[in-house]
C-alpha positions in Angstrom: -43.4 -47.6 14.0 -41.0 -45.0 15.6 -39.6 -42.4 14.1 -36.0 -41.1 15.2 -35.4 -37.5 14.7 -31.5 -37.2 14.7 -31.1 -36.6 11.6 -33.2 -33.7 11.1 -31.1 -32.2 14.1 -27.8 -33.1 12.9 -28.8 -31.0 9.4 -30.5 -28.4 11.2 -27.4 -27.7 13.6 -25.2 -28.0 10.6 -27.4 -25.7 8.2 -27.0 -23.3 11.3 -23.2 -23.8 11.3 -23.1 -23.0 7.3 -25.0 -19.7 8.1 -23.0 -18.7 11.1 -20.2 -19.5 9.2 -21.2 -16.7 6.0 -21.7 -14.3 8.0 -19.1 -14.5 9.5 -17.2 -14.1 6.9 -18.4 -12.0 4.6 -18.6 -9.1 8.4 -14.6 -10.5 8.2 -14.5 -9.6 4.3 -15.8 -6.4 4.3 -13.8 -5.1 7.6 -10.8 -5.7 5.9 -11.1 -4.2 3.1 -12.4 -1.0 4.5 -10.0 -1.1 6.8 -7.4 -0.6 4.2 -5.0 2.0 3.2 -6.2 3.9 0.4 -3.3 4.0 -2.5 -2.5 7.3 -3.0 0.2 8.1 -4.7 2.8 9.1 -2.9 5.0 12.6 -3.5 7.8 12.6 -5.8 11.2 14.3 -4.4 12.8 16.9 -6.4 16.3 14.6 -6.9 19.1 16.3 -5.9 19.8 17.8 -9.3 16.6 19.5 -9.2 17.5 20.5 -6.0 21.0 21.8 -7.9 18.9 23.5 -10.4 17.1 25.8 -8.8 19.6 27.4 -6.2 21.2 27.8 -9.9 18.5 29.5 -11.6 17.3 31.5 -8.5 21.1 32.4 -8.1 21.7 31.1 -4.8 25.5 29.7 -6.0 27.5 30.5 -9.1 28.6 28.6 -12.2 31.0 27.6 -11.3 29.8 25.8 -7.4 27.3 24.1 -10.3 29.7 22.6 -12.5 31.4 21.7 -9.8 28.5 20.2 -7.8 26.3 18.6 -10.8 30.5 16.9 -12.3 30.4 15.4 -8.7 26.4 14.5 -9.1 27.6 12.2 -12.6 30.3 10.0 -10.7 28.4 9.8 -8.2 25.3 8.2 -10.2 28.2 5.9 -11.9 30.1 4.5 -9.3 26.4 3.1 -8.1 
């Protein structure tokens, strides 16, 4: 009786392909994770009202200018 080795060859090639896919997938996943940007909180910009209050506190603008600009900011916030 003759025995065929074609079945064993098929399973050997299939195991090799699965092994290559596993190693390739792990490599791809590792590279993808390492290339992701780090989640850092973005520095928040001061609001227009904060800037206005700082300018008033520093003496850059008068009380009348401050009140007028604050009223304009409030109007604009209501329009949105």
